[in-house]
Every structure is written in C-alpha cells, then in structure tokens.
C-alpha positions in Angstrom: -31.3 17.9 16.4 -33.6 20.7 17.8 -36.8 21.2 15.9 -37.5 24.7 14.5 -40.4 26.2 12.7 -39.7 25.3 9.1 -40.1 27.2 5.8 -39.0 24.1 3.9 -38.6 20.7 5.7 -35.2 19.6 7.1 -34.4 16.2 8.4 -33.9 15.9 12.2 -32.1 12.5 12.0 -28.9 13.7 10.4 -26.4 16.6 10.2 -27.2 19.5 7.9 -24.1 18.9 5.7 -25.2 15.3 5.2 -28.6 16.5 3.9 -27.5 19.3 1.7 -23.8 18.7 1.0 -22.7 22.0 2.6 -23.0 24.0 5.7 -25.2 27.1 5.2 -22.6 29.8 6.0 -22.5 33.3 4.6 -19.1 33.0 2.9 -18.4 30.0 0.7 -16.0 28.8 -2.0 -17.1 26.3 -4.6 -14.7 23.4 -5.2 -13.3 22.0 -8.4 -14.5 18.6 -7.3 -18.1 19.6 -7.2 -17.8 21.1 -10.7 -16.2 17.9 -12.1 -19.0 15.8 -10.8 -21.3 17.6 -13.3 -18.9 17.6 -16.3 -21.7 16.6 -18.7 -23.9 19.6 -17.7 -21.7 22.1 -19.5 -22.5 23.0 -23.1 -19.3 22.1 -25.0 -20.2 21.3 -28.6 -17.0 22.5 -30.2 -18.6 25.7 -31.4 -16.0 28.6 -31.4 -17.4 31.4 -29.3 -15.8 34.1 -27.3 -17.0 37.2 -25.5 -13.9 39.3 -26.4 -12.0 39.6 -29.7 -8.5 38.1 -30.1 -7.1 41.6 -30.3 -8.8 42.9 -27.1 -6.5 44.8 -24.8 -7.2 42.6 -21.8 -7.6 38.8 -21.9 -8.2 38.5 -25.7 -10.3 35.6 -26.9 -11.8 35.1 -23.4 -14.7 32.5 -23.5 -18.1 33.1 -22.2 -18.4 32.4 -18.4 -19.8 29.1 -17.2 -22.2 28.7 -14.3 -20.7 26.4 -11.7 -22.8 23.2 -11.7 -21.9 22.3 -8.1 -23.3 25.7 -7.0 -26.5 25.0 -9.1 -26.9 21.6 -7.2 -26.6 23.1 -3.8 -28.9 26.0 -4.5 -31.5 23.6 -5.9 -31.2 21.3 -2.9 -31.4 24.1 -0.4 -34.1 26.3 -1.7 -36.3 23.7 -3.5 -37.4 20.1 -3.3 -37.8 17.2 -5.7 -40.8 17.9 -7.9 -40.5 21.6 -7.5 -41.3 23.9 -10.4 -38.1 25.8 -11.1 -38.1 28.7 -13.5 -35.0 30.3 -15.0 -35.6 33.6 -16.7 -32.1 33.7 -18.4 -31.3 30.0 -19.1 -28.1 30.5 -20.9 -25.9 27.6 -21.9 -27.8 24.5 -20.4 -26.0 24.0 -17.1 -28.7 24.9 -14.6 -31.3 23.1 -16.8 -29.4 19.8 -16.8 -28.6 19.9 -13.1 -32.3 20.7 -12.2 -33.6 18.0 -14.4 -31.2 15.4 -13.1 -32.2 16.3 -9.5 -35.9 15.7 -10.3 -37.1 19.3 -10.5 -39.6 20.5 -13.1 -37.3 23.0 -14.9 -38.7 25.7 -17.2 -36.1 28.0 -18.8 -36.3 31.0 -21.1 -33.5 31.7 -23.6 -33.9 34.7 -25.9 -30.9 33.8 -28.2 -32.1 31.5 -31.0 -28.6 29.9 -31.5 -28.1 29.2 -27.8 -31.6 27.8 -27.6 -30.9 25.5 -30.4 -27.6 24.4 -29.1 -29.0 23.8 -25.6 -31.9 21.7 -27.0 -29.4 19.5 -28.9 -27.3 19.1 -25.7 -30.4 18.0 -23.8 -31.1 15.4 -26.5 -27.6 14.1 -26.4 -27.8 13.6 -22.6 -31.3 12.2 -22.7 -32.8 14.9 -20.5 -36.0 16.9 -21.1 -36.2 20.2 -19.3 -38.6 22.7 -20.8 -36.9 25.5 -22.7 -38.6 28.4 -24.4 -37.1 30.6 -27.1 -38.7 33.7 -25.5 -37.8 36.8 -23.6 -37.4 35.7 -20.0 -38.3 39.2 -18.6 -42.0 38.4 -18.8 -42.2 34.7 -18.0 -45.1 34.4 -20.4 -45.5 30.7 -20.1 -46.0 30.7 -16.3 -49.2 31.5 -14.5 -49.6 33.7 -11.4 -48.7 32.0 -8.1 -47.5 28.8 -9.8 -43.7 28.5 -9.3 -41.8 27.0 -6.4 -38.4 28.6 -7.2 -37.0 31.2 -9.6 -33.3 30.6 -10.0 -31.0 32.3 -12.5 -27.8 34.2 -13.3 -28.6 37.2 -15.4 -26.5 38.9 -18.1 -24.3 41.6 -16.6 -25.3 44.4 -18.9 -22.5 44.8 -21.5 -19.8 42.8 -19.7 -20.5 39.9 -22.1 -21.9 40.5 -25.5 -24.7 38.0 -26.5 -26.5 37.4 -29.8 -28.7 40.4 -30.7 -32.3 39.6 -31.3 -34.4 42.0 -33.3 -37.2 43.7 -31.4 -36.4 41.7 -28.2 -34.9 42.7 -24.9 -31.4 41.3 -25.1 -29.9 42.8 -22.0 -26.4 43.0 -23.3 -27.8 45.4 -26.0 -29.1 48.0 -23.4 -27.7 51.4 -24.3 -27.2 52.4 -20.6 -27.0 50.8 -17.2 -30.2 52.7 -16.3 -32.1 51.0 -19.2 -30.6 47.7 -18.0 -32.0 48.3 -14.5 -35.4 49.1 -15.8 -35.5 45.7 -17.4 -34.3 44.0 -14.2 -37.1 45.8 -12.3 -39.6 44.5 -14.9 -38.2 41.0 -14.3 -38.7 41.4 -10.6 -42.4 42.3 -11.2 -43.0 39.1 -13.1 -41.0 37.0 -10.7 -43.2 38.2 -7.9 -46.3 37.5 -10.1 -45.4 33.9 -10.9 -44.0 32.8 -7.5 -46.2 31.0 -5.0 -46.7 32.9 -1.8 -43.6 32.4 0.4 -41.6 30.8 -2.3 -37.9 31.7 -3.0 -36.1 33.6 -5.8 -32.3 33.1 -6.0 -30.1 35.1 -8.3 -26.3 34.7 -8.6 -24.8 38.1 -9.5 -21.6 40.0 -9.5 -20.6 43.7 -9.4 -18.4 45.2 -12.1 -16.4 48.3 -13.1 -17.7 50.8 -15.7 -15.7 51.1 -18.9 -13.1 53.8 -19.2 -12.8 54.3 -15.5 -16.3 55.7 -15.0 -17.0 54.2 -11.6 -18.2 51.0 -10.2 -21.6 49.2 -10.5 -22.7 47.7 -7.3 -25.3 45.6 -9.0 -26.1 43.3 -6.1 -27.2 46.3 -4.0 -29.1 47.8 -6.9 -30.9 44.4 -7.3 -32.0 44.6 -3.7 -33.5 48.0 -4.3 -35.2 47.0 -7.6 -36.7 43.8 -6.3 -37.9 45.2 -3.0 -39.7 47.9 -5.0 -41.6 45.0 -6.6 -42.6 43.7 -3.2 -40.1 40.8 -3.0 -38.5 40.3 0.4 -34.7 40.4 0.7 -34.2 37.1 2.5 -30.4 36.5 2.5 -27.1 37.4 0.9 -24.2 34.9 0.5 -20.7 35.8 -0.6 -19.3 33.3 -3.0 -15.5 33.2 -3.7 -14.8 32.4 -7.4 -12.1 30.1 -8.8 -10.3 32.8 -10.7 -7.0 32.2 -12.6 -7.1 35.7 -14.0 -7.0 37.8 -10.8 -3.2 37.6 -10.3 -2.7 38.6 -14.0 -4.5 41.9 -13.3 -2.5 42.8 -10.2 -0.5 45.5 -12.0 -3.5 46.9 -13.8 -5.7 47.3 -10.7 -2.8 48.5 -8.4 -2.0 51.3 -10.8 -5.6 52.5 -10.5 -5.9 51.8 -6.8 -8.8 49.4 -6.9 -9.1 45.6 -6.4 -9.6 42.6 -8.6 -13.0 41.1 -7.9 -12.9 37.4 -7.0 -16.4 37.0 -5.5 -20.0 37.0 -6.5 -23.2 37.1 -4.5 -26.0 34.5 -4.1 -29.0 36.9 -3.6 -32.0 35.3 -2.0 -35.5 36.8 -2.1 -39.0 35.6 -1.1 -42.5 36.4 -2.1 -44.6 37.6 0.8 -46.9 35.0 2.4 -46.6 31.5 3.7 -45.4 28.7 1.5 -47.5 25.6 1.3 -45.5 22.6 0.2 -47.2 20.9 -2.8 -48.0 17.2 -2.6 -45.7 16.5 -5.5 -42.6 17.8 -3.7 -40.4 15.5 -1.6 -37.0 15.7 0.2 -33.8 14.8 -1.5 -31.6 11.9 -0.6 -28.8 12.4 1.9 -25.5 13.8 0.6 -23.1 11.9 3.0 -20.5 11.7 0.3 -20.7 15.3 -0.8 -17.1 15.7 -2.1 -16.9 18.8 -0.1 -18.9 21.1 -2.3 -17.7 24.2 -0.6 -14.7 25.2 1.5 -15.0 28.0 4.1 -13.0 30.9 5.3 
C-alpha cells in the first residue's frame, strides 16, 4: 500500500476495508447485520414512549428514532482511535455511548432530559459499562476544557420533528419556537465544539433534512449546518450520503406524489475539523483489524 501523509494513522499491511470494516465511499447504506451485532446497545427498557400520538394523521404511535449502532462503530473507528476522548453534545438514548465505551473510547455525553439521563444510566449499569454522562445542556460542553477533545460525534434533535421532554429554563431544542431560533442554538454549539476540540481534530454530525409543517417549504439543514459551523471557524471536511433502512417510504408514495415532492430515505454524515495540525496523544492506539466485518455497508 502506498504511504500518504496521514491525519490519523492507517495500516499499510492490509486493505482499508479490513482495517475499518468499510470502504470510505461518499454514498453508503448501513446493513441490518451491522445493527444486529450491537443489539445490546439500544435502550429498550419496556417504557412506552412515542414521538407521535396514536391519533396522528400520519404514522400514529411512531416510536422515537434509533441511532444505527453499526454506523456509530464505523464513525468511531474511522475518525478516532482507541483511547480518544469522544464528546457527544446530544447523547440521547445510550447507543453511541455504549458503542464508544465498548470500543475503548473515553466517551463523555450530555443529555438534557432528566428521564432519558436516568434511563441511560440504568442501561449502562445493566450492561456493565461506564461512559460518562452529564445531565446538562450539551450546547455549552461545560465539563470540557478548551483544546481537550479528540472527536465530537453526535446526532442532534431535528427542531420539532420529534418532541422531547421539556426542561424548565433549559435549551431543549425541540421546544424552539422557530427554525431560526433552533439555528441560533446550533451555531452556539458550533462555537463550543470549536472551543473544546484539539487543533486538527474532527467533528462528525449525522443529520437529515426535513419538510416544514403545513407545506411551508423544505429545511436543508445539512447545508445550513455547513454555514453555521464555518461561521464558527470549523472547516467543512467531508459530506457522506447515507441511505436509510426505511419501511415507511413506500407507504408515503401517494402522499408525496400528490404534492410533487419525494420521500427522503437518506441522511448525511457531516464531517468538520478544527483548524490546525492534530497531534496524536500517547494514550491513543489503532483498532484491531475488521477482517470479519459482516459487510457494514453496501454501496451504490
């Protein structure tokens, strides 16, 4: 294998897919097999929760979305190393924390919702893992010092698409009165991400776009995110299109055709970097080979 100038180390004695479990292509599709490998990572404590009421017009009783654990593994393997300090501003329902901890990362997550925080901590205890989790507003990353983090990795709330637990006097993003207010908070998050990242270190956000309610247009959040983060001096490093496993898209064919738009079956892996050169800490080391990777992604 030809040697290149390296931001993070890669092995030269094996194929890239053996090292990372996937080929770094710009369009990917997570597999069900890679999700099943991490079945214990998902918070499934029997609590009845849904983001839409049972009498909603479309998809009543729909559950909260789950972050694909196979995607979490590949992001962590590709943009960080064993021992890396990984910070998650919007920790959510345990998945990224469990995967990061099992992969030997020093995970620190922020979860503003008291009930989700408590449930996640109980899930960690059941699994015997110990990632750090703070019941704090993740916009400000208050527990992290300047220039101290090797990777920021998260999937943020999508404004009011899913309704999360309201927290008095706190910045619950699903409570924002407008998309403009939501974006101001995202810009604030970008400022603090840039503050805590080490020079040259990565920030990876998995995001989607969405339609406005009542036919009032389309939110191209991934492009807005680029604008907001580059205003805070983060470098837009890469964009990857990720096709979703979506059983709902065919059910919406009549609805979207009647309005002449399309059903979205993809999200984006948005990659940013802090300016400067990254110095690999002594505590970081490369992961083991992923020869038996169970084909984490398929490709177009």
